[in-house]
C-alpha positions as CSV (number, residue, x, y, z in Angstrom):
1,M,-2.2,14.6,6.2
2,Y,-2.3,10.9,7.1
3,I,0.9,10.3,9.0
4,A,2.6,6.9,9.3
5,D,4.3,7.7,12.6
6,N,4.1,4.4,14.4
7,W,7.2,2.7,12.8
8,K,10.0,1.4,15.0
9,D,12.0,-0.4,12.2
10,Y,11.8,2.5,9.7
11,E,12.4,6.2,9.7
12,V,13.2,9.1,7.3
13,I,16.3,10.6,8.9
14,D,16.7,13.5,6.6
15,C,15.9,14.7,3.0
16,S,17.6,17.2,0.8
17,A,18.3,18.0,-2.9
18,G,16.1,15.3,-4.4
19,E,17.1,12.5,-2.0
20,K,15.8,11.0,1.2
21,L,18.0,9.4,3.8
22,E,16.2,6.4,5.4
23,R,16.8,3.8,8.1
24,W,15.4,0.4,7.3
25,K,15.9,-1.4,10.6
26,D,19.7,-1.8,10.7
27,Y,20.5,-0.3,7.3
28,I,20.8,3.2,5.9
29,L,19.7,3.8,2.4
30,L,19.8,6.9,0.3
31,R,17.2,7.1,-2.5
32,P,15.9,9.7,-4.9
33,D,12.6,11.4,-4.1
34,P,11.0,13.9,-6.6
35,Q,9.1,15.7,-3.8
36,V,12.4,16.8,-2.2
37,I,12.9,20.0,-4.1
38,W,14.6,21.8,-1.1
39,D,18.3,21.9,-0.6
40,T,19.1,21.9,3.1
41,K,22.2,21.3,5.1
42,R,23.1,17.5,5.4
43,S,24.1,17.5,9.0
44,A,22.9,14.1,10.1
45,P,25.9,11.7,10.6
46,E,24.0,9.0,8.7
47,W,24.7,10.8,5.4
48,K,28.2,9.4,5.7
49,K,27.2,5.9,6.9
50,L,25.3,4.6,3.9
51,N,24.7,0.9,3.3
52,A,23.4,1.6,-0.2
53,H,22.8,4.5,-2.5
54,Y,20.4,4.6,-5.5
55,H,21.7,7.0,-8.2
56,R,19.2,8.4,-10.6
57,S,20.4,8.7,-14.1
58,S,19.8,11.9,-16.1
59,K,18.7,9.7,-19.0
60,G,16.0,7.9,-16.8
61,G,16.2,5.0,-14.5
62,G,19.4,4.6,-12.5
63,E,21.3,2.0,-10.5
64,W,22.2,0.9,-7.0
65,E,25.6,1.4,-5.4
66,F,26.1,-1.0,-2.6
67,F,28.5,-0.6,0.4
68,D,27.4,-3.1,3.0
69,L,23.8,-4.4,2.4
70,P,22.5,-7.9,2.4
71,E,20.6,-9.2,-0.6
72,E,17.5,-9.5,1.6
73,W,16.5,-8.6,5.1
74,T,13.3,-8.1,7.1
75,I,11.6,-5.3,9.1
76,G,8.5,-5.5,11.3
77,Y,5.5,-3.3,12.0
78,E,2.9,-3.5,14.8
79,L,-0.6,-2.6,13.8
80,S,-2.6,-0.4,16.1
81,I,-4.8,-3.5,16.8
82,G,-1.7,-5.3,18.2
83,K,-0.9,-7.6,15.3
84,R,2.8,-7.7,14.2
85,L,3.7,-7.9,10.5
86,T,7.0,-8.9,9.0
87,F,8.2,-7.8,5.6
88,H,11.0,-9.1,3.3
89,L,13.0,-6.3,1.7
90,K,15.5,-6.3,-1.1
91,P,16.7,-3.6,-3.4
92,F,15.5,-4.0,-6.9
93,S,14.8,-2.0,-10.1
94,F,14.0,1.7,-10.0
95,K,15.0,2.4,-6.4
96,H,12.4,0.3,-4.7
97,T,12.8,-2.0,-1.7
98,G,9.4,-3.8,-1.9
99,L,7.6,-1.7,0.7
100,F,6.0,1.7,0.8
101,P,6.2,2.5,4.6
102,E,3.9,5.5,4.4
103,Q,1.0,3.1,3.8
104,A,1.2,2.0,7.4
105,A,-1.2,5.0,8.0
106,N,-3.8,3.2,6.0
107,W,-3.1,-0.2,7.4
108,D,-3.8,1.1,10.9
109,W,-7.0,2.8,9.7
110,F,-8.6,-0.2,7.9
111,S,-7.3,-3.0,10.1
112,K,-9.2,-1.4,13.0
113,L,-12.4,-1.2,10.9
114,I,-12.0,-4.9,9.9
115,A,-11.2,-6.1,13.4
116,D,-14.2,-4.4,14.8
117,E,-16.5,-5.8,12.1
118,V,-15.0,-9.3,12.5
119,N,-15.8,-9.1,16.2
120,R,-19.3,-7.9,15.5
121,R,-19.9,-10.9,13.2
122,G,-18.6,-13.4,15.7
123,G,-15.0,-12.8,16.5
124,S,-12.7,-15.8,16.8
125,A,-15.4,-18.1,15.4
126,L,-14.6,-16.7,12.0
127,G,-12.0,-18.6,9.9
128,K,-11.6,-20.2,6.5
129,D,-15.0,-21.8,6.7
130,A,-16.8,-18.8,8.1
131,A,-20.4,-18.3,6.9
132,N,-20.2,-14.5,6.9
133,P,-16.5,-13.4,6.6
134,V,-15.4,-9.8,6.0
135,K,-14.3,-10.0,2.4
136,V,-11.6,-7.6,1.2
137,L,-10.4,-7.2,-2.4
138,N,-6.9,-5.8,-2.9
139,L,-6.1,-4.6,-6.4
140,F,-2.6,-3.8,-7.7
141,A,-1.6,-5.5,-4.5
142,Y,2.2,-5.4,-5.1
143,T,4.1,-7.2,-2.3
144,G,1.1,-7.5,0.0
145,G,1.5,-4.8,2.7
146,A,-2.3,-4.1,2.7
147,T,-3.1,-7.8,2.2
148,V,-1.3,-9.0,5.3
149,A,-2.6,-6.1,7.4
150,A,-6.2,-6.9,6.3
151,A,-5.7,-10.7,6.9
152,A,-4.1,-10.0,10.3
153,A,-7.2,-8.2,11.3
154,G,-9.3,-11.2,10.4
155,A,-10.5,-10.5,6.8
156,H,-10.7,-13.0,3.9
157,V,-8.6,-11.3,1.3
158,T,-8.4,-11.6,-2.5
159,H,-5.0,-10.4,-3.6
160,V,-4.7,-9.4,-7.3
161,D,-1.5,-8.3,-9.1
162,A,-0.4,-8.7,-12.7
163,S,3.2,-9.7,-11.7
164,K,3.8,-13.3,-10.6
165,G,7.0,-12.2,-8.9
166,M,5.2,-9.6,-6.7
167,V,2.5,-12.2,-5.8
168,N,5.2,-14.6,-4.7
169,W,6.9,-11.9,-2.7
170,A,3.6,-11.1,-1.0
171,K,3.2,-14.8,-0.1
172,E,6.6,-14.6,1.6
173,N,5.4,-11.6,3.6
174,A,2.3,-13.4,4.7
175,A,4.3,-16.4,5.8
176,S,6.7,-14.3,7.8
177,S,3.8,-12.5,9.4
178,G,2.3,-15.9,10.6
179,L,-0.4,-15.8,8.0
180,S,0.5,-18.8,5.8
181,D,-2.9,-20.4,6.6
182,A,-4.9,-17.2,6.5
183,P,-7.8,-17.1,4.0
184,I,-6.0,-15.3,1.2
185,R,-6.6,-15.9,-2.5
186,W,-3.5,-15.2,-4.5
187,L,-4.2,-14.2,-8.1
188,V,-1.9,-13.2,-11.0
189,D,-4.3,-11.3,-13.2
190,D,-5.1,-8.0,-14.9
191,C,-7.1,-6.1,-12.3
192,K,-9.8,-4.6,-14.5
193,K,-10.5,-7.9,-16.2
194,F,-10.7,-9.7,-12.9
195,V,-13.2,-7.1,-11.6
196,E,-15.3,-7.6,-14.8
197,R,-15.3,-11.4,-14.3
198,E,-16.3,-11.0,-10.6
199,L,-19.2,-8.9,-11.6
200,R,-20.4,-11.5,-14.1
201,R,-20.0,-14.2,-11.3
202,G,-22.2,-12.1,-9.0
203,N,-19.5,-11.9,-6.3
204,S,-19.3,-9.0,-3.8
205,Y,-16.9,-7.5,-1.2
206,D,-17.2,-5.6,2.0
207,A,-14.1,-3.5,1.2
208,I,-11.8,-2.7,-1.7
209,I,-8.3,-1.4,-1.7
210,M,-6.8,0.0,-4.9
211,D,-3.2,1.0,-5.3
212,P,-2.8,1.6,-9.0
213,P,0.5,2.5,-10.7
214,S,0.8,5.7,-12.7
215,Y,1.7,3.5,-15.7
216,G,1.9,-0.3,-16.1
217,R,1.3,-3.3,-18.2
218,G,-0.9,-6.3,-17.6
219,P,0.3,-10.0,-17.9
220,K,-0.5,-9.9,-21.6
221,G,0.9,-6.5,-22.3
222,E,-2.2,-4.5,-21.6
223,I,-1.3,-0.8,-21.1
224,W,-2.5,1.0,-18.0
225,K,-2.5,4.8,-17.7
226,I,-4.0,5.9,-14.4
227,E,-5.5,9.2,-15.6
228,E,-7.3,7.4,-18.4
229,E,-8.4,4.3,-16.5
230,V,-8.8,4.9,-12.8
231,Y,-12.2,6.4,-12.7
232,S,-13.8,3.8,-14.8
233,L,-12.2,1.1,-12.6
234,I,-13.5,2.8,-9.4
235,T,-17.0,2.8,-10.8
236,L,-16.7,-0.8,-11.8
237,C,-15.5,-1.7,-8.3
238,A,-18.3,0.1,-6.7
239,Q,-20.6,-2.4,-8.3
240,L,-18.7,-5.2,-6.4
241,L,-19.4,-3.7,-3.0
242,T,-22.0,-5.1,-0.6
243,K,-25.0,-3.0,0.2
244,S,-23.4,-1.7,3.3
245,P,-19.6,-1.6,2.6
246,L,-17.0,-1.3,5.3
247,F,-14.6,0.9,3.4
248,F,-13.1,1.8,0.0
249,L,-9.5,3.0,-0.3
250,V,-7.7,4.4,-3.4
251,N,-4.0,5.3,-3.2
252,S,-2.2,7.5,-5.7
253,Y,1.5,8.4,-6.2
254,T,0.6,10.4,-9.4
255,T,1.2,14.1,-8.9
256,G,-1.9,15.0,-11.0
257,L,-4.2,13.0,-8.8
258,Q,-4.4,15.3,-5.8
259,P,-6.5,14.5,-2.7
260,A,-9.4,16.6,-4.0
261,V,-9.4,14.6,-7.3
262,L,-9.6,11.3,-5.3
263,H,-12.3,12.8,-3.1
264,Y,-14.4,13.7,-6.2
265,M,-14.0,10.4,-7.9
266,I,-14.9,8.3,-4.9
267,S,-17.8,10.6,-3.9
268,T,-19.4,10.3,-7.4
269,A,-18.7,6.6,-7.9
270,L,-20.0,5.6,-4.5
271,K,-22.8,8.1,-4.2
272,G,-25.3,5.3,-3.8
273,F,-23.7,4.1,-0.5
274,I,-24.2,5.6,3.0
275,G,-20.9,6.7,4.5
276,T,-18.3,9.5,4.5
277,V,-15.5,10.3,2.1
278,E,-12.3,12.0,2.9
279,A,-8.9,12.4,1.1
280,D,-5.6,13.8,2.1
281,E,-1.8,13.5,1.5
282,V,0.0,10.6,3.0
283,G,3.3,11.4,4.8
284,L,6.2,10.3,6.8
285,P,7.9,12.2,9.7
286,V,11.4,13.5,9.0
287,I,13.5,13.1,12.1
288,S,16.1,15.8,11.5
289,S,13.5,18.6,10.8
290,G,10.4,17.6,12.7
291,L,8.5,18.1,9.4
292,Y,6.6,15.7,7.2
293,L,7.6,14.3,3.8
294,P,4.6,14.0,1.4
295,C,4.4,10.5,-0.2
296,G,1.3,10.6,-2.4
297,A,-2.4,10.7,-1.5
298,S,-5.2,8.5,-0.3
299,G,-9.0,8.7,-0.7
300,R,-11.1,6.9,1.8
301,F,-14.7,6.0,2.0
302,Q,-15.9,4.7,5.3
303,G,-19.4,3.1,5.6
304,E,-21.8,3.9,8.4
């Protein structure tokens, strides 16, 4: 399991009976989690000190109950390469806060790969006008956690998401992380159509990050179902990679796409490249039990 265990501003305090109790810096949130099928004793005192509670409805969806929570606040994360990121959080529809903290395990992994490659290509001399930058494409980029991690490591990032609101939120996270002037292209677009246009343009990338939803719609109502679309998109993206790619990362929160499925898809789609493929669950430590909460899966290709 890839464990995101370097957080200082976030932790899973406990989890029981379909809910997880979390600390987001100074605030305690209780949110539903379908993985939590066990019913254990709720002994942590924070169960009774909630700032907000998201209640799942039996009819689907749900709503927040607020006790003492600001409309927006920030938390920080320090990458393993020593760069500090700052994220804006706010409770919004369907239990989310604007950040998936378990992804820090991937941020640390690929930011080290990027920083090492940037140094190999010339280090601090690289900037917006660099002749040979490390180019990263982030698809379904949401509020930009992976984008700011890659940019902080020195990459030139193309950030693509179908939601204008999410792209604007990602820009706020970049600014808070001191990356307002970083070489990031912000694009509101359908990811598959963007990739197809990039192929026609003859563009290429050293690395690709893909964080597709289980189900979604593009800016013009295009329907996305991950089981039907993800493999064809991975094979398309493979054509965008340089001859010696740095990495390729696919994340999944869909139960049916287990690590072995991600491993198989990446291995077949990228079989023409030299490197290694691995896949595993992604998880967060649970303070009360010393165990780990599974939070989806990631498939990783790392070039040689």
